[in-house]
C-alpha positions, 0 to 999 in steps of 0.5 A: 195738861189735863187728863183728857188732853193727855189721852188725845195726845197719845192717841195721835201717836200710840208708838210714842205712848209705848216708848214713854211707858217703857221709859217710865217703867225702866226708870222706876225699876232701874233707878228709883226702886234700887235707891228706895231699897237703900232707904228701907234697909237701914234700921234705927240702930244702924243710924245710931251706930254710924252717927255715934261712932268715932270711927265713922265720924272720922271717915266722914271728916276724912271724906270731907277733907279729901274732897275739899283738898283734892277738888281745890287742887284739881281745879287750880291745876286745871285752870292754870293749865287751861289758861296757859293753853288758851292765853299763854301762847306757849311752845308745844301747845298742841302737845300739852293740850292733848295730854289731859284728854288722853289721861282722861280716857284712861281707866280711873284706877291707873293713876293710883296704881302708878302712884304705888309704882313711883312713890310707894315703899319700893317706888322708883322715885322714893326708893330707887332714886332717893333711897328713901324707906318711907310710905306715902300711903294715906291722905298725901297719896290720895291727894296726889292721885286724885288731883292728877286723876281729875284735873283734866275735867277742870281743864276741859271745863275751864278751857271752854269758858276761857274760849267763850270770853269776848276778848275784845274787853281785854284788848280794850283794857290793853289799849288803855294801858292796863297791865296783864296782871290787872286785866287777869284779876279784874276781867279774865278771872271774874268772867271765867269764874263760871268755869271754876265753879262748875268744875269745882262742883262737878269734880267734888261729886266725882271725888266723893264717889271715887273708889279706885284711888282710895282703895289702892293708895289711901291705906288706913285713911278711911273714906266713905266710898270704900267703907260702903264696900268693906262693910258689906263684903267684909262684915256683911252689914248691909244696913250700916253700908247703906247708912254710910252710902246715904251719908255720902249721897246727901252732899253729892245731890246738893252739889249736883243740883247746884251745879245744874242750876249754876250751869244754866245761869252761867250759859245765859250770863256768857251769852249776855257778855258775849261769846267767842271773840278775838283770839287771845293768843295774839296778845303779848305776854311777859317773858316771865309769865310765859316761862312760868306757864310753860314750865307748869304745863311741862311739870304736869305733863311729866307727872302724867307721862310718868304714870304711863311710863311706870305702868309700862316699866312695871309690866316688864320688870321681874319684881318692881323695885327689887329685881328690875331685870327685863321679863315677859312673865307678867305679859304671859300671865295676861293669857289667864285673863281672857275671860275677864277681858272678854266680859269687860269688853262685852258688858261695856259694849252692851251697856253703852248701846243700851245707855245711848239708845235709852238716852236718845228716846228719853231726850226726844220725849223730854225736849221734843214732845209734850208728853206728861211727866217730862220734868220728872223724867229729866230729874230721875234720868240724871240722878245717877250722876249725883249718886256715888257708884259704890252706893248704886252698886249696893242699891243694885245688890240689895234690889236683886236680893229683894227680887230674888234675881241673881243674873250677874251678867244682866245686872252688870250691864244694867249697872254700866248703862245706868251709870253713864246714862246722864252723860249720854242724856246731856250730850244728846239733849244738847244735840236735839236742841239744835235741830229745828222743830219744823223738821218734826212737823214736816215729818208728821205732816208726811204721815210719819209717827213720832218714833219714825221722826226720831229714827229717820230725821233726828238721830241721823242729824245727831250722829256725831253726838250718838257716836260720842255718847257710845264711845265715851260710855264704852271706854269708861265702861271697860274700866268701871269698878265701883258700880259693879264691884258688888255684882261680879260673880265667879262666872262674871269676872271683870278686868278692873276688879282683877287689877284691884285684887292683884294690886291688893295682893302685892302682884304689882307686875301682873296688875301693871301688865293688865292695866297696860293692856286695858289702857291700850285697848281704850286708846285703840277703841278711841283711835278706831272711833276717830278713824271711822268718823274721819272716813265717814265724814270724808266719804260723805263730803266727797259724795257731796262734791260729786253731786254738786259737780254733776 
């Protein structure tokens, strides 16, 4: 598009130009500028010290090992779990299917805290049941905590891919006498490889940027996501912290772009092979495979439920593992955390609102207009998904210092919004792509400008995606930790940081009670959102029926 054509395009819709300019400026200030600060802070001495020090080389190796192992185990668990739900025809299927989703919306550090209560030195399993005086802190603890934390992501991705397979191919193989094992290895597994690869790449990025679990259970097992934080807060070495962050972000970016590329290719591949076909649950399975899949799902579900039970039990025991009598003292301490809870809810609400609205405008500009720099906007707005949260928190901290801007409240809200913009952008882009462009043309023909078309036509038709975007951002924002840990101040404490501090100081009961409250708030938010959606859809359908009857 030439310079003259760009001017003509914007002259037709000045409101669109204003929106486009705001998006460009906001992305430059909130994403590009902070990341540039991370690049400018380190010196040659910082790079030399990091890459020639055995300590940091060991941390890099630890990060790579934990990433590969935790990701592989998460994908394996998630795929088998998804296969059992989609293909296994197992009992209690609906219960097993819903449990990973519940686990997915809990605050990410709850798993690490529950691990300590169950398998720590005073853990219920290790100390109370097995009478062992051992410590599982380190790699083993991190592997277990992260695998249970991230397998729901693999389950969601793999189950969608398994449902998308045209099962007539498998039924034809059954008719030709092929065994279930041979069909799995020659048809089902190859056709679902896209889900395995996508979940591996997505979870690998999440594991590398995971902060809460390593901080709580890794002990002396150094990983980069935590070292970025400790080097800045403990030693005030911003340059070294930035180098560690850049070391972590390089593989994250590679994995992110490979994942995006493969996802688009796999979508075309699945559409070519065939989408949802016959139900797979009607096929006969051997009794042995059905028993194995049922026991597997039961074991994983028991592990997930044990985490919730540990948090509940820890909230009502006087001293976990030592004095187990019932007490309400930990619950009473929650009254002292009202400021943290208020801040967490308020900041998450504001961040989710900004993220959803900004993603809506950006998705409309990229996918439904001919504005310049669309491809650049598309790339930059998805960068936060590839950048570890601790590095983005560091980037915001360095940027605020460079600009001499120290409004902690606003910085936290922006950090939450930026951190979840990629999810909102993706879900809204998918929703906008399903709406016919002829509706835009009809609105424009009626005299409406571009933004009026977005507000009056596109957004109402995408209300489900808008609700999902806001709800997800809000729920995850309430428990966010890594991206905001550098930005909190005495006047802006957050619940997630408070839980981390209590756990580090050994106040397990108080930490469990606060984690329980945050989990219940998360579930309540989801429940209210679902209830609102149900009554909204129900009332809409009821009105439609009345109009048709009249």
